[in-house]
PLY file of the C-alpha trace (Angstrom):
ply
format ascii 1.0
element vertex 69
property float x
property float y
property float z
element edge 68
property int vertex1
property int vertex2
end_header
-29.60 -3.93 14.94
-26.07 -5.55 15.39
-24.67 -7.05 12.26
-21.77 -8.66 14.33
-19.45 -7.01 12.02
-16.76 -4.54 12.97
-15.20 -2.69 10.92
-10.96 -2.40 10.78
-8.41 -0.54 9.67
-4.78 -0.26 9.74
-2.17 2.73 8.93
0.41 1.45 6.65
3.76 3.34 5.88
6.27 2.13 3.20
9.13 4.23 2.04
11.66 1.81 -0.35
13.92 1.94 -3.39
14.43 -0.25 -6.23
14.26 -0.21 -10.34
10.89 0.72 -11.43
10.06 -3.15 -12.54
11.15 -4.00 -9.10
8.72 -1.69 -7.83
5.78 -2.18 -10.39
6.01 -5.70 -9.30
5.31 -4.74 -5.41
2.66 -2.61 -6.28
1.01 -5.18 -8.71
1.43 -7.86 -5.94
-0.20 -5.29 -3.32
-3.17 -4.50 -5.66
-3.76 -8.67 -6.36
-4.04 -9.39 -2.48
-8.09 -8.51 -2.67
-7.98 -6.33 0.76
-9.77 -2.85 0.50
-7.30 -0.20 0.41
-6.83 3.82 0.54
-4.32 5.43 -0.80
-4.16 8.56 1.32
-0.31 9.60 -0.46
1.62 8.19 -2.90
4.97 9.61 -4.19
7.67 8.50 -6.59
10.67 10.26 -7.86
14.21 9.50 -9.05
17.09 8.23 -6.22
19.94 8.74 -8.27
21.50 10.68 -10.89
21.09 7.85 -13.26
17.86 7.72 -12.66
18.33 3.32 -12.61
17.08 3.78 -8.97
13.77 5.34 -7.68
12.51 6.09 -4.08
8.85 5.42 -3.54
6.82 6.72 -0.48
2.66 5.71 0.47
0.80 6.27 3.12
-2.13 3.42 2.50
-4.90 2.54 4.97
-6.13 -1.30 4.86
-9.65 -1.97 5.62
-11.71 -5.73 6.56
-15.09 -6.17 7.62
-14.48 -9.16 10.50
-16.86 -10.82 13.04
-17.36 -10.19 16.14
-16.21 -12.33 19.60
0 1
1 2
2 3
3 4
4 5
5 6
6 7
7 8
8 9
9 10
10 11
11 12
12 13
13 14
14 15
15 16
16 17
17 18
18 19
19 20
20 21
21 22
22 23
23 24
24 25
25 26
26 27
27 28
28 29
29 30
30 31
31 32
32 33
33 34
34 35
35 36
36 37
37 38
38 39
39 40
40 41
41 42
42 43
43 44
44 45
45 46
46 47
47 48
48 49
49 50
50 51
51 52
52 53
53 54
54 55
55 56
56 57
57 58
58 59
59 60
60 61
61 62
62 63
63 64
64 65
65 66
66 67
67 68
């Protein structure tokens, strides 16, 4: 029996630098988006000696159920 739905998935790699506040805000917005995602890898570490900037590297899988055409 066919449901008429198909599972779509998109791999996404994110690498950026910023303050702890800006990176936290980005992560909160991604979570609030409501899309189903799986975090494959996540690394955050200081980008500068004064630790004012952080580097964030993460690999995600986004999923969606779509009606078949």
